[in-house]
C-alpha positions as CSV (number, residue, x, y, z in Angstrom):
1,M,138.8,99.7,-80.1
2,G,142.3,100.8,-80.9
3,K,145.4,98.8,-80.1
4,P,146.6,99.0,-76.5
5,G,148.8,101.9,-75.5
6,L,152.4,102.0,-74.5
7,G,151.7,101.9,-70.8
8,E,149.4,98.9,-71.1
9,R,151.9,97.0,-73.2
10,L,154.6,97.8,-70.7
11,K,152.4,96.4,-67.9
12,K,151.9,93.2,-69.9
13,L,155.5,92.9,-70.7
14,F,156.4,93.0,-67.0
15,K,153.7,90.6,-66.2
16,A,155.0,88.1,-68.7
17,S,158.7,88.4,-68.1
18,G,159.2,90.4,-64.9
19,G,161.8,92.5,-66.7
20,G,165.2,90.8,-67.1
21,K,167.8,90.9,-69.9
22,D,165.4,90.2,-72.7
23,F,163.3,93.3,-71.6
24,Y,165.1,95.8,-73.9
25,D,164.6,93.9,-77.2
26,D,160.9,93.3,-76.3
27,F,160.5,96.9,-75.2
28,E,162.0,98.2,-78.5
29,D,159.4,96.2,-80.4
30,I,156.7,97.7,-78.4
31,L,158.0,101.2,-79.1
32,I,158.3,100.6,-82.8
33,E,154.7,99.2,-82.9
34,G,153.6,102.4,-81.2
35,D,154.9,104.4,-84.2
36,I,157.9,105.8,-82.3
37,G,160.2,104.6,-85.1
38,V,163.3,102.4,-85.1
39,S,166.0,105.0,-84.4
40,A,164.1,106.8,-81.6
41,A,163.1,103.4,-80.1
42,M,166.8,102.3,-80.0
43,E,167.7,105.6,-78.4
44,I,165.1,105.2,-75.6
45,S,166.1,101.6,-75.1
46,E,169.8,102.5,-74.8
47,K,169.0,105.2,-72.2
48,L,167.0,102.7,-70.1
49,K,169.9,100.3,-70.4
50,I,172.3,102.9,-69.0
51,K,169.9,103.6,-66.1
52,F,169.0,100.0,-65.2
53,G,172.0,98.0,-66.5
54,G,172.3,95.1,-69.0
55,K,170.4,92.6,-66.7
56,G,167.3,94.6,-67.3
57,P,164.9,96.4,-64.9
58,S,162.7,94.7,-62.3
59,D,160.5,97.6,-61.2
60,R,157.8,98.7,-63.7
61,D,157.1,101.9,-61.9
62,A,160.8,102.9,-62.0
63,V,160.8,102.2,-65.8
64,S,157.7,104.2,-66.3
65,N,159.1,107.2,-64.3
66,E,162.4,107.0,-66.3
67,L,160.5,106.8,-69.5
68,K,158.5,109.9,-68.7
69,S,161.8,111.7,-68.1
70,I,163.3,110.5,-71.4
71,L,160.2,111.4,-73.4
72,D,160.0,114.8,-71.8
73,E,163.5,115.5,-73.1
74,M,162.7,114.1,-76.6
75,I,159.4,115.8,-77.3
76,L,159.6,119.5,-78.2
77,T,156.8,122.1,-77.9
78,A,156.3,125.6,-79.2
79,D,154.2,128.4,-77.9
80,P,151.5,129.2,-80.5
81,G,150.9,132.6,-78.9
82,V,150.8,135.8,-80.9
83,N,150.8,139.5,-80.3
84,P,147.4,140.7,-81.4
85,D,148.8,144.1,-82.3
86,E,151.3,142.7,-84.8
87,M,150.5,141.2,-88.2
88,T,150.8,137.3,-88.1
89,I,150.8,135.2,-91.2
90,I,150.5,131.5,-90.8
91,M,151.1,129.2,-93.8
92,V,149.6,125.8,-93.1
93,L,151.2,122.9,-94.8
94,G,150.5,119.2,-95.1
95,V,149.5,116.4,-97.5
96,N,145.9,115.9,-98.6
97,G,143.8,114.0,-96.1
98,V,145.5,115.0,-92.9
99,G,142.7,117.4,-91.9
100,K,144.4,120.6,-93.0
101,T,141.4,122.7,-94.0
102,T,139.5,121.8,-90.8
103,T,142.7,122.6,-88.8
104,I,142.8,126.1,-90.3
105,A,139.2,126.7,-89.2
106,K,139.9,125.4,-85.7
107,M,143.1,127.6,-85.5
108,A,141.1,130.6,-86.6
109,D,138.5,129.9,-83.9
110,Y,141.2,129.5,-81.3
111,Y,142.9,132.8,-82.2
112,R,139.6,134.6,-82.2
113,K,138.6,133.3,-78.8
114,K,142.0,133.7,-77.1
115,Y,143.2,137.0,-78.7
116,G,140.1,138.6,-80.1
117,L,141.5,138.4,-83.7
118,E,139.4,138.1,-86.9
119,P,141.7,136.0,-89.1
120,I,141.4,136.2,-92.9
121,L,141.4,132.7,-94.3
122,S,143.4,132.4,-97.5
123,A,142.4,129.5,-99.9
124,G,145.8,128.8,-101.3
125,D,145.2,125.2,-102.2
126,T,143.9,126.2,-105.7
127,F,144.5,122.7,-107.1
128,R,141.5,121.2,-105.5
129,A,138.1,122.9,-105.9
130,A,136.9,120.9,-102.9
131,A,139.5,122.6,-100.7
132,I,138.4,126.0,-101.7
133,D,134.7,125.2,-101.2
134,Q,135.5,123.6,-97.8
135,L,137.4,126.7,-96.6
136,K,134.6,128.9,-97.8
137,L,132.1,126.8,-95.8
138,H,134.2,127.2,-92.7
139,G,134.4,130.9,-93.3
140,E,130.6,131.1,-93.4
141,R,130.2,129.1,-90.2
142,L,132.8,131.2,-88.4
143,D,131.7,134.5,-90.1
144,L,135.3,135.1,-91.3
145,K,136.5,136.5,-94.6
146,V,137.8,134.0,-97.1
147,V,140.0,135.2,-99.9
148,H,139.8,132.8,-102.9
149,Q,140.1,132.6,-106.6
150,Q,139.0,130.0,-109.2
151,P,140.4,126.5,-109.1
152,G,143.7,126.3,-110.9
153,S,144.6,129.9,-110.1
154,D,148.1,130.9,-109.0
155,P,148.4,130.2,-105.2
156,G,150.8,133.1,-105.0
157,A,148.2,135.5,-106.3
158,V,145.7,134.3,-103.6
159,I,148.3,135.0,-100.9
160,F,149.0,138.4,-102.5
161,D,145.3,139.3,-102.4
162,S,145.0,138.1,-98.8
163,I,147.8,140.4,-97.6
164,E,146.3,143.4,-99.5
165,S,142.9,142.5,-98.0
166,A,144.3,142.3,-94.5
167,K,146.0,145.7,-94.9
168,A,142.7,147.3,-96.3
169,H,140.6,145.9,-93.5
170,G,143.0,146.2,-90.6
171,S,143.1,142.5,-90.0
172,K,146.1,141.3,-87.9
173,M,146.1,137.6,-89.0
174,I,146.1,135.6,-92.2
175,I,145.8,131.8,-92.0
176,A,146.7,130.4,-95.5
177,D,145.9,126.9,-96.9
178,T,148.4,125.4,-99.3
179,A,148.4,122.5,-101.8
180,G,149.1,119.1,-100.3
181,R,150.5,117.3,-103.3
182,M,153.6,115.1,-102.7
183,H,154.2,113.5,-106.1
184,N,156.7,116.1,-107.2
185,K,159.0,117.6,-104.6
186,A,160.6,120.0,-107.1
187,N,157.2,121.6,-107.9
188,L,156.2,121.7,-104.2
189,V,159.5,123.5,-103.3
190,K,159.1,126.0,-106.2
191,E,155.5,126.7,-105.2
192,L,156.2,127.2,-101.5
193,Q,159.3,129.3,-102.3
194,K,157.1,131.6,-104.5
195,I,154.6,132.0,-101.6
196,D,157.5,132.7,-99.3
197,K,158.8,135.4,-101.5
198,I,155.5,137.1,-101.8
199,I,155.0,137.1,-98.0
200,N,158.5,138.4,-97.3
201,S,158.1,141.2,-99.9
202,R,154.5,142.3,-99.2
203,A,154.5,141.8,-95.4
204,A,158.1,142.0,-94.4
205,D,157.3,143.1,-90.9
206,A,154.8,140.3,-90.2
207,V,155.4,137.4,-87.9
208,Y,155.5,134.6,-90.3
209,R,155.1,131.0,-89.3
210,K,155.0,127.8,-91.3
211,I,152.9,125.2,-89.5
212,L,152.7,121.5,-90.7
213,V,149.7,119.3,-90.1
214,I,150.5,115.7,-89.3
215,D,147.8,112.9,-89.0
216,A,148.6,110.9,-85.8
217,T,147.3,107.7,-87.4
218,T,149.8,107.7,-90.3
219,G,152.8,106.4,-88.4
220,Q,156.2,106.6,-90.1
221,N,154.6,108.3,-93.2
222,G,154.1,111.3,-90.9
223,F,157.8,111.3,-90.2
224,R,158.6,111.3,-94.0
225,Q,156.1,114.1,-94.6
226,A,157.7,116.2,-91.8
227,E,161.2,115.6,-93.2
228,M,160.1,116.5,-96.8
229,F,158.3,119.8,-95.9
230,N,161.0,120.8,-93.5
231,E,163.7,120.3,-96.2
232,A,161.5,122.2,-98.7
233,V,160.5,125.3,-96.8
234,G,161.5,124.9,-93.1
235,I,158.9,124.2,-90.5
236,D,158.3,126.2,-87.3
237,Q,155.6,124.2,-85.6
238,I,153.5,121.1,-86.0
239,V,149.8,120.3,-85.4
240,L,149.0,116.7,-84.6
241,T,145.5,115.8,-85.8
242,K,143.2,112.8,-85.4
243,Y,144.7,112.1,-82.0
244,D,142.3,109.9,-80.1
245,S,144.2,107.3,-78.1
246,S,147.6,106.6,-76.5
247,A,148.3,104.0,-79.2
248,K,148.6,106.9,-81.7
249,G,150.9,109.8,-81.8
250,G,154.1,108.1,-81.0
251,I,155.3,109.6,-84.3
252,A,155.6,112.9,-82.3
253,V,158.6,111.4,-80.4
254,S,160.6,110.6,-83.5
255,I,159.7,113.9,-85.4
256,S,160.8,116.0,-82.4
257,S,163.9,114.0,-81.5
258,K,165.2,113.3,-85.0
259,L,164.1,116.5,-86.9
260,G,164.1,118.9,-84.0
261,L,160.6,120.1,-84.8
262,P,158.2,121.3,-82.0
263,F,154.4,120.7,-81.6
264,S,152.1,123.5,-80.8
265,F,148.5,122.2,-81.2
266,I,146.7,118.9,-81.0
267,G,143.4,118.0,-82.7
268,T,141.1,115.3,-81.3
269,G,137.8,115.5,-83.3
270,E,135.8,117.3,-85.9
271,K,134.3,120.1,-83.8
272,Y,136.1,123.4,-83.6
273,S,136.4,123.0,-79.9
274,D,138.2,119.6,-80.4
275,F,141.5,121.5,-80.6
276,S,143.9,122.7,-78.0
277,E,147.5,123.7,-77.3
278,F,149.8,120.8,-77.2
279,S,150.5,119.7,-73.6
280,K,153.6,117.7,-73.3
281,D,152.8,116.5,-69.8
282,G,149.3,115.5,-70.8
283,F,150.6,113.8,-74.0
284,I,153.2,111.7,-72.1
285,E,150.7,110.8,-69.4
286,N,148.3,109.6,-72.1
287,M,151.0,107.6,-73.8
288,L,152.0,105.8,-70.6
289,K,148.6,105.3,-69.0
290,G,147.6,101.7,-68.2
């Protein structure tokens, strides 16, 4: 069992104290424990204080409704939709272990089912042989073409080959894996900028999206990852993976509100079908249930 969610903790807080002036400090602690982050927690608490006054609220339902409204403003979403007649290139970013390769397969399955596309999968994480093998396996399961080279190859060359393959076969979508190393930001920036340059020169007319994968269970590490990748290359959308309870995913609030980055997909399990468009209403409802 995971730790209790935000709604359940709010219920317990009111049961214990009935609200009152100490409510805000206690509530901030609850938000921080829920991975919302110190800065975002203080912002939410301050907005509640403006609404209910310094003496603290006395009605849990009123707090819950106001909290829904605040979270609705703070969490940003992006439409993952595409035009199936236009070329779309999606570069998928994220550190090792967040479920990046599986997310690529789920995304490919989503775009095939919704738009009738046959995405080409591009094995751009050439630093890990396992990442190439895993993507090839997903390609076999989904009956999709995987463009790959030997481990240690130039990731830019894999992207180049993927674009040429898409042109030759009339494919309208490429979903590209990238390396997830974080130990050297300068190298990461250089590598991603090189891929950027190849995409912009070889497929200048394509719709080009950079999508970051964040593990819902990593808490504030997820915020730091989003900050770093956004500074390095600019992020268009985020996928939240491994989301399985209201106690996880609070990181989405601070990433959206502090970095201005929107969420487009959410992953909840290992199956290809355990993947859907990010529903802000559903996400907030889940956070506050209890």
